[in-house]
VOGU-3710 file (C-alpha; in Angstrom, 3 decimals, decimal comma):
1> mnlklrdade> 0,011/0,026/0,077  1,307/3,436/-0,890  0,848/6,355/1,429  1,577/9,801/0,300  0,709/13,445/0,916  -0,500/16,156/-1,689  -1,552/19,648/-1,091  -5,416/20,233/-0,523  -7,119/22,035/-3,131  -10,559/23,532/-3,780
11> ydrhliwsir> -11,858/20,083/-4,800  -11,138/18,567/-1,502  -13,474/21,103/0,438  -16,485/18,775/0,735  -14,284/15,504/1,880  -12,522/17,590/4,381  -15,839/19,041/5,717  -17,160/15,333/5,783  -14,274/13,986/7,781  -14,327/17,094/10,224
21> nepevreasf> -17,893/16,274/11,043  -17,604/12,681/11,724  -18,596/12,082/15,425  -15,128/10,846/16,603  -13,523/13,867/14,860  -15,720/16,451/16,648  -15,324/14,630/20,060  -11,681/14,788/19,693  -11,736/18,623/18,717  -11,603/21,439/21,053
31> ntneipwedh> -14,867/22,823/19,581  -17,099/19,738/19,457  -20,043/21,470/17,734  -20,833/20,226/14,036  -19,383/22,639/11,419  -22,068/24,009/9,178  -21,437/23,698/5,339  -21,597/27,235/4,687  -19,199/28,089/7,624  -16,850/25,562/6,324
41> kkwyaralgn> -17,009/26,794/2,688  -16,173/30,583/3,783  -13,373/29,006/5,994  -11,878/26,874/3,534  -11,819/29,631/0,977  -9,740/31,922/3,476  -7,547/28,835/4,328  -6,599/27,845/0,810  -5,532/31,658/0,362  -3,587/32,009/3,391
51> eniimymiel> 0,190/31,616/3,499  0,320/30,652/7,123  -2,101/27,574/6,605  -0,736/24,598/4,776  -3,170/21,621/4,363  -2,294/18,147/2,998  -4,526/15,537/1,770  -3,441/11,871/2,956  -3,773/9,247/0,245  -3,651/5,715/0,402
61> deipigtirf> -3,297/4,139/-3,187  -4,390/7,408/-4,536  -7,675/7,329/-2,274  -8,018/10,448/0,047  -8,276/9,088/3,548  -7,557/12,147/5,717  -6,280/15,519/6,023  -3,235/17,384/7,867  -3,083/21,019/8,528  -0,208/23,260/9,793
71> drednlttvs> -1,301/26,708/11,198  1,628/28,872/11,500  2,317/31,901/13,666  5,893/33,141/13,608  8,187/30,389/14,304  5,346/28,304/16,061  3,356/26,028/14,033  0,383/23,837/15,188  -0,485/20,668/13,511  -3,799/18,910/13,394
81> iaissgfrgm> -4,820/15,633/11,573  -8,211/13,929/10,780  -8,403/10,397/9,316  -11,798/9,147/7,830  -13,473/6,614/10,211  -12,688/3,563/7,977  -9,063/4,174/7,941  -8,359/4,913/11,614  -6,450/2,524/14,033  -4,167/1,240/11,167
91> nygsaalrma> -1,100/3,555/11,946  -2,011/5,580/8,737  -2,130/8,650/10,952  1,191/8,429/12,536  3,024/7,590/9,162  1,164/10,509/7,511  2,165/12,894/10,421  5,771/11,914/10,406  6,028/12,587/6,689  3,942/15,814/6,787
101> cekyraehpr> 6,252/16,926/9,716  9,596/15,793/7,866  8,289/17,809/4,709  7,382/20,946/6,712  10,432/21,029/8,725  12,511/20,855/5,362  10,669/23,776/4,084  10,679/25,749/7,563  13,833/24,339/9,299  13,420/26,934/12,092
111> anilayikcg> 9,658/26,159/12,739  8,657/24,575/16,221  5,831/22,112/15,335  3,403/21,685/18,167  0,181/19,729/18,924  -2,296/19,819/21,435  -4,476/16,733/22,269  -7,226/16,260/24,679  -5,992/13,963/27,445  -8,689/11,487/26,849
121> nvkstfafik> -7,790/10,974/23,106  -5,507/7,914/23,717  -5,531/6,982/19,799  -4,231/10,316/18,995  -1,710/10,584/21,690  -0,125/7,403/20,591  -0,167/8,293/16,997  1,724/11,752/17,677  4,250/9,785/20,005  5,045/7,244/17,397
131> agfisqgiei> 5,344/10,172/14,866  8,050/11,742/16,956  6,260/14,235/19,132  7,593/14,486/22,865  5,257/15,683/25,677  5,938/19,134/27,054  3,336/18,656/29,770  -0,382/19,353/30,219  -2,116/22,763/29,572  -5,737/23,780/29,696
141> isgepsyhfe> -7,050/24,401/26,152  -10,569/25,605/25,668  -11,354/24,272/29,061  -9,963/20,786/28,468  -6,925/19,256/30,149  -4,681/18,663/27,034  -1,248/17,364/26,183  1,200/19,786/24,801  3,602/18,017/22,220  6,510/19,074/20,314
151> yetplk> 7,813/17,399/17,260  11,383/16,260/17,825  12,953/13,290/15,767  10,688/10,596/14,132  10,919/7,163/15,942  12,427/4,426/13,727
//
């Protein structure tokens, strides 16, 4: 099986919205409300035109199975990932995260790549650790105890 990344484009808008609204993705998000289609369309158009937001589609044998987003502010970058429900728990998330972070770090060598994960989100916690993220402790994000991770070196 061939796992790869490609830049997200306007044709991915609906798929990203669908994945982001899956119940497990909403539960893992800091804002658990379902995302209305009209709000997503506006956000997506702004995101595609924003040089501080980089979005990749994760493809498995040319089938899109998820998305990774980098939100940059100065030298701090926050990464997030969402995998379609039929492909979770198969290590695609950690492999795609590692690929995306290596690519991002090659293009932005001074960037610190951070992630924040709700403490109860065990699957994502393990995926980020496997991808090379190191815990920096616990912080409260949007009222939720959350792990603060920083990308270091991928585990081999």
